[in-house]
C-alpha positions as CSV (number, residue, x, y, z in Angstrom):
1,M,-8.7,1.6,18.4
2,P,-11.4,-1.0,18.2
3,S,-11.5,-3.2,15.1
4,T,-14.1,-2.4,12.5
5,T,-15.3,-4.7,9.8
6,L,-16.6,-3.6,6.4
7,R,-18.5,-5.4,3.8
8,A,-17.0,-5.2,0.3
9,S,-17.9,-6.2,-3.2
10,Y,-15.3,-7.3,-5.8
11,T,-15.6,-8.7,-9.3
12,I,-14.0,-12.1,-9.5
13,A,-14.0,-14.5,-12.5
14,A,-16.8,-17.0,-12.1
15,P,-14.7,-20.1,-12.3
16,I,-12.2,-18.9,-9.7
17,L,-15.0,-17.8,-7.3
18,Q,-16.9,-21.1,-7.8
19,R,-13.7,-23.1,-7.0
20,F,-13.0,-20.9,-4.0
21,N,-16.5,-21.4,-2.7
22,A,-16.4,-25.1,-3.3
23,V,-13.1,-25.5,-1.4
24,V,-13.2,-22.9,1.4
25,P,-16.0,-23.4,3.9
26,H,-18.6,-20.6,4.3
27,G,-17.4,-19.6,7.8
28,E,-13.7,-19.2,6.7
29,R,-14.0,-17.3,3.4
30,S,-13.7,-13.8,4.9
31,R,-10.7,-14.8,7.0
32,V,-9.0,-16.4,4.0
33,M,-9.6,-13.3,1.8
34,E,-8.4,-11.0,4.6
35,G,-5.2,-13.0,4.9
36,L,-4.6,-12.8,1.1
37,M,-5.2,-9.1,1.2
38,E,-2.7,-8.7,4.1
39,Q,-0.1,-10.7,2.0
40,A,-0.7,-8.5,-1.0
41,L,-0.4,-5.3,1.1
42,A,2.8,-6.6,2.7
43,L,4.4,-7.4,-0.6
44,R,3.5,-4.0,-2.1
45,E,4.5,-2.1,1.0
46,A,7.8,-3.9,1.0
47,G,8.4,-2.8,-2.6
48,L,7.7,0.8,-1.7
49,E,10.0,0.6,1.3
50,R,12.8,-0.7,-0.9
51,I,12.3,2.2,-3.2
52,A,12.3,4.7,-0.3
53,E,15.5,3.1,1.1
54,A,17.2,3.3,-2.2
55,Y,16.3,6.9,-2.6
56,M,17.6,7.7,0.9
57,T,20.9,5.8,0.6
58,D,21.9,5.4,-3.0
59,P,24.6,7.9,-4.0
60,T,22.9,8.3,-7.4
61,F,20.1,10.2,-5.7
62,A,22.3,12.5,-3.6
63,Q,21.5,15.6,-5.8
64,C,17.8,14.8,-5.5
65,R,18.1,14.7,-1.7
66,D,20.0,18.0,-1.7
67,N,17.4,19.6,-3.9
68,E,14.7,18.3,-1.5
69,K,16.4,20.1,1.4
70,H,16.2,23.4,-0.5
71,W,12.5,22.8,-1.3
72,D,11.8,22.0,2.3
73,A,13.4,25.3,3.4
74,T,11.3,27.3,0.9
75,V,8.1,25.4,0.7
76,G,6.0,28.0,2.4
77,D,7.5,31.1,0.8
78,G,4.9,33.4,-0.7
79,L,2.0,31.1,0.0
80,K,0.6,33.1,3.0
81,N,-1.4,35.5,0.8
82,L,-3.0,32.9,-1.5
């Protein structure tokens, strides 16, 4: 899939943006911001993965996993005529 770029607008405190613009050259700003966004995404996604892993492996959630199997087996029951 070809890479697509988008233009975005965010509200950033004036002193932070002024310092950023003073330190990061014009041609590098988007790359720096993209890198920071990638770091933030990786951190948040890792947190979600830890939660999912705990759910799938921790004995505390065994009953929840068993209940989920029952829901999966009946999820479409009675929904055909809605």
